[in-house]
C-alpha positions in Angstrom: 37.0 55.2 46.3 36.1 52.2 48.3 32.5 53.2 48.2 32.5 53.4 44.4 34.1 50.0 44.2 31.4 48.6 46.6 28.7 50.3 44.6 30.1 48.8 41.3 30.3 45.3 42.9 26.7 45.6 44.1 25.6 46.7 40.7 27.3 43.8 39.0 25.6 41.4 41.5 22.2 42.9 40.8 22.7 42.6 37.1 23.6 38.9 37.5 20.7 38.3 39.7 18.3 39.9 37.3 19.9 38.0 34.4 19.4 34.7 36.3 15.8 35.6 37.1 15.1 36.5 33.5 16.8 33.3 32.3 14.7 31.2 34.6 11.6 32.9 33.4 12.6 32.2 29.8 13.4 28.6 30.6 9.9 28.1 32.2 8.2 29.6 29.1 10.3 27.6 26.7 9.6 24.4 28.6 5.9 25.0 28.1 6.5 25.7 24.4 8.5 22.4 24.3 5.5 20.5 25.6 3.3 22.3 23.1 5.6 21.4 20.2 5.5 17.8 21.2 1.7 17.9 21.0 2.0 19.4 17.5 4.4 16.7 16.5 2.1 13.9 17.7 -1.0 15.5 16.0 0.9 16.0 12.7 1.9 12.3 12.7 -1.7 11.3 13.3 -2.9 13.6 10.4 -0.3 12.2 8.1 -1.5 8.6 8.8 -5.1 9.5 8.1 -4.0 11.2 4.8 -2.1 8.2 3.8 -5.1 6.0 4.5 -7.3 8.2 2.3 -4.7 8.2 -0.5 -3.7 11.8 -0.3 0.0 11.2 -0.3 1.1 14.8 -1.2 -0.7 16.3 1.8 0.6 13.5 4.0 4.1 14.5 3.0 3.4 18.1 3.8 2.2 17.1 7.3 5.4 15.1 7.8 7.6 17.9 6.6 5.8 20.2 9.1 6.5 17.6 11.7 10.2 17.6 10.9 10.3 21.4 11.1 9.0 21.4 14.6 11.1 18.5 15.6 14.1 20.6 14.7 12.7 23.4 16.9 12.3 21.0 19.7 15.9 19.7 19.4 17.2 23.3 19.6 15.1 24.0 22.6 16.3 20.9 24.4 19.9 21.9 23.8 19.3 25.4 25.1 17.5 24.2 28.2 20.3 21.8 29.0 22.8 24.5 28.6 20.9 26.8 30.9 20.5 24.1 33.5 24.2 23.4 33.6 25.0 27.2 33.7 22.7 28.0 36.6 24.5 25.4 38.6 27.9 27.0 38.1 27.8 30.9 38.3 30.9 31.4 40.4 33.3 32.4 37.7 33.2 35.5 35.5 33.4 33.2 32.4 30.1 31.5 33.4 28.6 35.0 34.0 29.5 35.9 30.4 27.9 32.7 29.3 24.9 33.6 31.3 24.4 36.8 29.4 25.0 35.0 26.1 22.4 32.4 27.0 20.0 35.2 28.0 20.3 36.7 24.5 19.7 33.3 22.9 16.7 32.7 25.1 15.2 36.0 24.0 15.6 34.9 20.4 14.2 31.4 21.2 11.1 33.0 22.8 10.5 35.1 19.8 10.9 32.1 17.5 8.4 30.1 19.5 5.9 33.0 19.4 5.9 32.6 15.6 5.6 28.8 15.7 3.0 27.1 13.6 -0.3 26.8 15.5 -1.7 23.3 15.9 -5.1 23.9 14.4 -3.5 24.8 10.9 -2.5 21.2 10.3 -6.1 20.1 10.4 -6.7 22.0 7.2 -4.8 19.4 5.3 -7.7 17.0 5.9 -10.3 19.4 4.5 -11.4 20.2 1.0 -12.2 23.5 -0.6 -10.4 26.7 -1.7 -9.2 27.6 1.8 -7.6 24.2 2.3 -5.9 24.4 -1.0 -4.6 27.9 -0.3 -3.2 26.7 3.0 -1.6 23.7 1.3 0.2 26.0 -1.3 1.4 28.4 1.4 2.6 25.6 3.6 4.5 24.0 0.7 6.2 27.3 0.0 7.1 27.9 3.6 8.5 24.4 4.1 10.5 24.7 0.9 12.2 27.7 2.3 12.6 26.4 5.9 13.6 22.7 5.6 17.0 21.6 4.5 17.5 18.7 2.1 18.2 16.2 4.9 15.0 17.0 6.7 13.0 16.8 3.5 14.5 13.4 2.7 13.8 12.2 6.2 10.1 13.2 5.7 9.9 11.3 2.4 11.3 8.2 4.1 8.8 8.5 6.9 6.0 8.6 4.3 7.2 5.4 2.8 7.3 3.8 6.3 3.7 4.9 7.0 2.6 3.4 3.6 4.3 0.1 4.4 2.7 0.1 7.8 -0.7 0.7 6.4 -0.3 -2.2 3.9 0.7 -4.5 6.8 -2.4 -3.5 8.8 -4.6 -4.1 5.8 -3.1 -7.6 5.2 -3.8 -8.4 8.9 -7.4 -7.5 8.5 -8.1 -9.8 5.5 -9.8 -13.1 6.3 -7.4 -16.1 6.2 -8.1 -19.6 4.9 -8.1 -22.4 7.5 -4.6 -23.9 7.8 -5.9 -27.5 8.5 -8.3 -29.5 6.4 -11.8 -30.1 7.6 -12.2 -33.3 9.7 -13.4 -36.3 7.9 -16.6 -38.0 9.0 -16.0 -41.0 11.1 -16.1 -44.3 9.2 -18.8 -45.8 11.5 -21.1 -42.9 10.8 -20.6 -43.2 7.0 -21.5 -47.0 7.2 -24.6 -46.2 9.2 -25.8 -43.6 6.8 -25.3 -46.0 3.8 -27.3 -48.7 5.6 -30.2 -46.3 6.3 -30.3 -45.3 2.6 -30.4 -49.0 1.5 -33.3 -49.7 3.9 -35.3 -46.8 2.6 -34.8 -48.0 -1.0 -35.9 -51.6 -0.2 -39.0 -50.3 1.5 -40.1 -48.7 -1.8 -40.0 -52.0 -3.8 -43.2 -54.2 -4.1 -43.5 -57.1 -1.6 -42.5 -60.6 -2.9 -45.2 -63.3 -2.5 -44.5 -65.6 0.4 -46.3 -68.7 -1.1 -46.2 -70.4 -4.5 -49.5 -70.5 -6.6 -51.4 -73.8 -6.4 -52.0 -75.7 -9.7 -55.5 -77.3 -10.4 -55.7 -81.2 -10.6 -55.8 -82.7 -14.1 -59.4 -84.0 -14.0 -60.8 -80.9 -12.6 -59.0 -78.9 -15.3 -60.6 -81.1 -18.1 -64.1 -80.7 -16.6 -63.7 -77.0 -16.4 -62.7 -77.0 -20.1 -65.7 -79.0 -21.2 -68.1 -76.7 -19.3 -66.6 -73.8 -20.9 -67.0 -75.4 -24.4 -70.6 -76.2 -23.7 -71.4 -72.7 -22.7 -69.8 -71.5 -25.9 -72.0 -73.8 -28.1 -75.2 -72.7 -26.4 -74.4 -69.2 -26.9 -73.6 -69.8 -30.6 -77.1 -71.6 -31.1 
């Protein structure tokens, strides 16, 4: 009977050990998936920004809803990983062993869920045109409508508004601004010098003023000249 009890105890220990090993393996895989999901979230945000900039708001909203869906998955993974970490530190009691097997079951479900997670490359189709992109858009809209709750959908719409406001702010910063201060006035001395040069140029273009007065002929010489001119006129007439 003692041998049977010992065998049962040994079997229980082996089962716990196997459960712990399996749980640690699951945790390692899900940590990798958590990193992958964060990469998806970052890329979906970048895609949403590009779609907002190109004016395709409906597709931008789909990218943000897809992001919210994966953020929910990440939050559940974080909670599960934290629970497992605390549990592995305290395996002494039978109660914790029961929690161990419950967590193992949850981990199996989480691994299956992550295996069906949305691949990263699919979100890139929202930036493309054509029939394939439209088909993906329609299927994604239907899937998100079934998967997201009202709170998550509202949060995605609010994030879209924030991205639009951010884009407007960035565009305003890129516009050229008028100078805040008036242009400096020309110094007064320079203005006076320029006026003086203009006046000198104008004076240079005017005719020169005679420096001496004309000399008048004496009265006698003037009469003699008149007589000579009259005599010449008479001779010419004869």
